[in-house]
C-alpha positions as CSV (number, residue, x, y, z in Angstrom):
1,M,9.7,-14.4,8.9
2,Y,6.0,-13.9,8.8
3,Y,4.1,-10.7,8.1
4,T,0.8,-9.0,8.8
5,Y,0.0,-6.4,6.2
6,I,-2.5,-3.9,5.1
7,I,-3.1,-3.1,1.4
8,Y,-5.4,-0.4,-0.1
9,S,-7.3,0.0,-3.3
10,K,-8.1,3.6,-4.4
11,T,-10.5,2.3,-7.0
12,I,-12.9,0.7,-4.5
13,N,-11.7,2.7,-1.5
14,K,-11.1,-0.4,0.6
15,Y,-8.4,-1.8,2.8
16,Y,-7.5,-5.5,3.1
17,I,-5.7,-7.0,6.0
18,G,-3.8,-10.3,5.8
19,S,-0.8,-12.3,6.9
20,C,1.7,-14.3,5.0
21,Q,5.3,-15.6,4.8
22,D,6.4,-13.9,1.6
23,I,5.0,-10.4,1.4
24,E,6.3,-9.6,-2.1
25,H,4.8,-12.8,-3.5
26,R,1.5,-12.3,-1.7
27,L,1.2,-8.7,-3.0
28,Q,1.7,-10.1,-6.6
29,D,-1.1,-12.6,-5.8
30,H,-3.4,-9.7,-5.0
31,L,-2.4,-7.7,-8.0
32,N,-2.8,-10.7,-10.4
33,S,-6.3,-11.8,-9.3
34,R,-5.1,-14.8,-7.4
35,S,-7.1,-13.9,-4.3
36,K,-10.8,-14.2,-4.2
37,Y,-11.6,-10.9,-2.3
38,T,-9.0,-8.7,-4.0
39,K,-9.5,-9.8,-7.6
40,I,-12.1,-7.0,-7.9
41,T,-9.4,-4.5,-8.8
42,K,-5.7,-4.5,-9.6
43,D,-4.5,-1.3,-7.9
44,W,-3.7,-2.7,-4.5
45,E,-0.9,-0.8,-2.7
46,L,1.0,-2.0,0.4
47,K,0.3,0.6,3.1
48,Y,1.7,-1.1,6.2
49,F,3.3,-4.3,7.5
50,E,4.7,-5.8,10.6
51,T,7.2,-8.6,10.9
52,F,6.9,-11.6,13.2
53,L,9.0,-14.7,14.0
54,T,6.0,-17.1,13.9
55,R,2.9,-17.6,11.8
56,S,0.9,-17.7,15.0
57,E,2.0,-14.2,16.0
58,A,1.2,-12.8,12.5
59,C,-2.2,-14.4,12.5
60,Q,-3.0,-13.1,16.0
61,R,-2.0,-9.6,15.0
62,E,-4.1,-9.8,11.8
63,L,-7.2,-10.7,13.9
64,Q,-6.4,-8.0,16.4
65,I,-6.3,-5.3,13.6
66,K,-9.5,-6.7,12.1
67,K,-11.3,-6.2,15.4
């Protein structure tokens, strides 16, 4: 399974949109400063996600949301 997700930081009042294969592991990456953009703060919360069968579908949806 692949995921497109939206996380939010109250500290900086920003959303981040991404896609991945393991959503729990990816959220931990964001919380533990292992992502360049999200290492600014450590209060990211998962707000929304969608599930897809292929990576391509998840990436396409990520781009669609970002537009």
